[in-house]
N, C-alpha and C positions, 0 to 999 in steps of 0.2 A: 504493500500500500504506500509506503514512504517513497519507493522508487517511482510509483505512479504520480505522486504529488510533485516530486522533483522534476519528473519529465514534463508535467504541465507547466511548472514554473519556468523551466528552460524554454518552453514554447513561447510563453508570453514575453520573456526577455528578448527573444528574437523577433517578436511581432509586437513591439511596444505600442505602435499606433492602434488604437482601438482596444487597448488592454481592459478597459472597463465596460466595453460594449455600450459606451455612452451612458453609463449609470454612475451614481455616486457610490460605487462599491467595486472592490476587486473580488471579494469572496463571491459576489453575485454579479460578476461582470461578464466578460467574454466567455469565461469558463465558470461553471458552477462548482465552487469549492465547499459549499455549505455542508455536504455530507461528510467531509473530511475533518470537521471541527475537532473531534476527540483525538484523531491521529496527529493533527497539527499541534495540539496542546501537549500531548505526551512526548512528542519528538521535536519540540521547538528548537532546543539547543542543538540537536543533531543536524537539523535542517539549516539553521543559521551558520553552524560551523562548516557545513559543506560548502556554502557559498563564500564564506570568509577565506577559505583556502583556495579559491579559484585563481588561476594565473592572470586572467583578465581583470584588473582591478576595477575598471569602470563597470563592467557587468556584475562584478561581485558586490559593489555598493548598491547598484540598482536592485539586484536580487535581494539583498538584505532589506532594503526599504520595502519591497513588495511583501516579503515574508512578515516583516514587522507590522505592516498595515493590515494584512490578512489576520494576523494574531490579534491586533487591536480590535478588529471587527468581531472576531469570535468572542473575545473577552467582554466586549461591550454588550453583545447580544445575550451573553450569560449573566449580565448584570454585575460584572467585575470591572467597574469603571476605573479603579486604581491601576490595575495592570494594563488596562486598555490605554490609559493616558500615558503611561511610561513608554509603551510601544509606539504610539502615534507621535509623541514628542521627539522620540529618538529618530524616527524616520523624517519628520519635518525639519529637524536640525540640518539635514543635508538638502532636502528638497526645497527649502526656502531660498537657497542660494542658486541652485541649478537643478537639473533633472526634469523628468517627464511631468508635464502639467496635469495629465490625467491622474497620475498617482498622487500628486500634490493636492489636488482639489478633493480627492477622497479622504486624504489625511485631515485636511481642514474641516471637512464635513463631520467626521467623527470627533474631532476636537470640539466642535460646536455642540454635537449631541451630548457629550459629557458635560459641557458647561450648562446646558439646559437642565439636565437631570440633577445637577448640583445647585440649581437655583441662580445661575448667573446669566440669565437671558439678556439683561441690559448691557452686558459686556460683549455681546456677540456682534452688535452692529459695527463697531470699529473694525473687527476682524473681517466682516463681510465687505465693508467699504474698502478695506485694504487689499482685498482680492481683485477688485475691479480692474485696476490698471493692468495687472499681469494677464488676466483673462481676456480682456479686449485687445491687448497687444498681440496675444497669440493668434487671434482671428479665427479660432476654431468655432464654427457655428454651434456645434453640439455643446461645447464647454460653456459658451455664452448662454445658451438656452438653460443649461443646468444651473448656472450661476444665478440667473434671474428667477428661476423657480425656487432655488435655495433661499434667496432673499425673502420671497413670499412665504415660504415655509417657516422661517424664523419669525416673521411678523405674526403668524398665527398664535404664537405662545404669549404675546402681549397685546393681541387684538389691535395691531397697528393698521387701522382701516385704510389709510392713504396708500400704504405700500401694497396691501392686498388688492384694493380696488384698481390701482394702476396696473398691476400685473395682470389681473383678469381682463382688463380692457385692451392692453397693449401687447402682452406676451404669452398668455395662456394658449396652449395648443387646442385646436378645434377637433372635438371628438366625432363630428358628423362627416368628416372626410375619411381618408384612409389612415387608420391609426398605425403608428410606428412603435416598435418595441423600444427604440432608442429614446422615445419620449415618455417612457413609463413613469419616471419620477415626477415629471411635470403633471401627468394625468392624475397621479395620486394626490398631489398638492391641490389640483383643481377640484377633485372629488371632496377633499376636506373642506374647501371653501364653500362648495355647494351645500355641504352638510351644515356648516356654520350659518349660512344664509337661510337655512330651513327650506332649501329647494330640493326636497327629497326625491321627487320624480327625476329631475335632471341628474342628481347624484347617482341614483340607481341605474339610470340608462347608461351613463358613462361607464359605470363599473361593470355592467353586463357586457358591453362591447370589449372592455379591457380584459375581463376574465376569460372570455372566449379566445382572445389573442394569446394570452398567457398560457392557457391550457393547451392550445395547439403547439406551443413552443416549449412546454415543460419547464417554465420558469417558476420553480417552487417557492422561492423566498417572496417574490412579488405576488404569487398566487395567495400565499398566506396573508399578505398585507391587504390584497383586494378582497378576499373572503371576509377578513376582519372588518373592513370599512363597509362592505355590504351588510354584514350583520349589525353594525352600529346604526346604519341608516334605517334598516327595517325595524329594528327594536325601537328606535326613537319614534318611528312613524306607526307604531302600534301593531306591527306584523310580527308578533312575538315568536310564534312557532317557526316560521321561515327564518327569522333572525337567528334562532338557536341552532338551526340546521347549518347555516353558513358559519356560525361561530365554531361549531364542532369540527367542521372541515379545517378552519384556520388553526384551531387548537391542536388538531392531530399533527399537522406539519410543524407547528411551533414546538410542541413537546418532543417530537422526534429529532429536531435539529437545534433545540435549545435557544429558541428565539424569544427570550423573556422580554427584552426591551422593545422589540418590534410591536408587541401587543400593549405592553404597559405604558409606553410613551403617549398613548391616546387619552390618558387621564380618566376623567369622570365618566365619559361615555363607555369606556372599556370596563371600569370598575363596576358600574351598575349592571352591564351586560354579563360579565363573568360571574358576579355574585348571584344574579338571577339564574344563570345556567346551573350553578352549583346547587342551588336550592331546588330547582325544578327537576333536575336529573338525579338528585341525591348523590352527587359525585364526591368521592373522597380521593383526592389526588393532590400530591404535594406540588406538582408543577402548576396546577390551577391555583392553588393557594398562594404560590409565589407571584403569579400574575395579579391576583386580587390585591395582595399587599403592596406591590410596586405601583400598580395603577392608582390605588388609593393615595399613596404618597404624592404622585404627580397631580392628582385632582386637588389635593390640598395646597400644593405649591403653585398651581396655575388654574385657579377656579374659573377664569374666563376663557380658557382654551376651548376653541370650537363653539363658543357661545355667541349667539347673535348679539350684535351691539345694542345695548339698551340706550335708546335715544332720550336724553334728559332735556332736550330743547323744547320750547313751548309748542303746543299743538296748534295746527292751522286748520281753519274751517275749510269746508269744500269751496266756498266762494273765494277765500283768500288764495287757495291753490290755483283756482281758475285764473285769477288776476295775475298771479306770478307767471303762469304759463303764457298769458297774453303779453305780459311785460317782456318775457324772453323773445316773443315774436316782434318786439320793438313797436308795439302799438301805443298810441297816446291815450290820454284819459277819455277823450271824446269817443275814440274808436272802441275802447274797452267798454264804456258805458253803453254804446249802441249794441255791441255784441251780446252783453249780459242783460240788456233791457233794464238798465239802471240809469240814474242821473249821474253826471260828472261829479257832483258833490258827494254822492254815495261812494263813488270810486275813491275820491280823495280821503274819505273817512277810513275806508278799508286799507288804503296805502299807508296811512298813519299807523294803523295797528300792525301792519306787516313790517314796516321799518322798525318799530319798537321791538317786535319779537325777534327780528334778525340782528338788531343792534347796528343798523346802517342808516345812511342819510340820503341815499339816491337810488334811482331805479336800477342803474347799472350795478351798484353794489348789491342790491337786493337779489338780482338775477344770479350774480356771481356766487354769493353765499348760499342761496337756495339750491343751486346746482351742485356746489361742492358738498353740501350736507345731505344730498339726495332727497331733498324735499320735492323737487321737480326733476 
């Protein structure tokens, strides 16, 4: 088995372009190493020593970075964040200066995952911003796409609406054309945003398309994630039995390959779903208990994760919304009054109320703020 692992690592060293299969993962990249997790752990030193003794020093360093990030991913998924951080930081110490950008962005991603799990989400944005120059300088469209989706994913943990909305409008992939495996991370982010927006039908439709694509290509780690998200949306939308069936599919893969964090990082939605599954099915399983405990911790740390934004702004009447829409069409008071069958003085009265609620002093400002706040 070790020889098979080493042979596959040798392959990706010689084929560095596309090493990740355009994913934010090596273990689930061009080659699926997820089934080798225990072998990697048991023989990590042997594998690392093998590459340290290589005559070609450049390849030896790259190989070491690859192995370290694979180990970081394995440790992270098992919920061993301490050892994961040691491995990823060791690899990044070299990759920050030079080396393959695809490997580097995977290392950065798992560094961010660990920061989120340890409650440091506010410290992530400087890291994300610092990635921008290198990613865009490289010019790789897939890397740029993953970077933009990664930024939106980070924003979900602190409900940063501006970043999320901007990505959905400008960069999110379209699920109604031909779906590509290389966009799987971005599709998963988009599904989470649909869920957060309570657009359950759109979320379920996207995931059905994605699950079919993943099943046809035997992408087990992503299938585990897609099944999990489908279970979450069905459970929240009160389709409990179907939700538990999808959760069972996800749990089977996760338990077999030790994907604790893949499920637990979804916080409250996963905590409620896993707890309900345990009660309904009368399951006594240590792995499920681990998921419940870890997801509960995330739910308490990020109570607003995947929650629809609670609008604390003043409520607008139907008439005020109509006037705002007509203002956006650049109509004057007389034209608005004629359309709504009111007098110009009535429109002036409504405008005064609108300006007060929005905290503005002009028609232009009113339209700008109302658009930004999704009032119109």
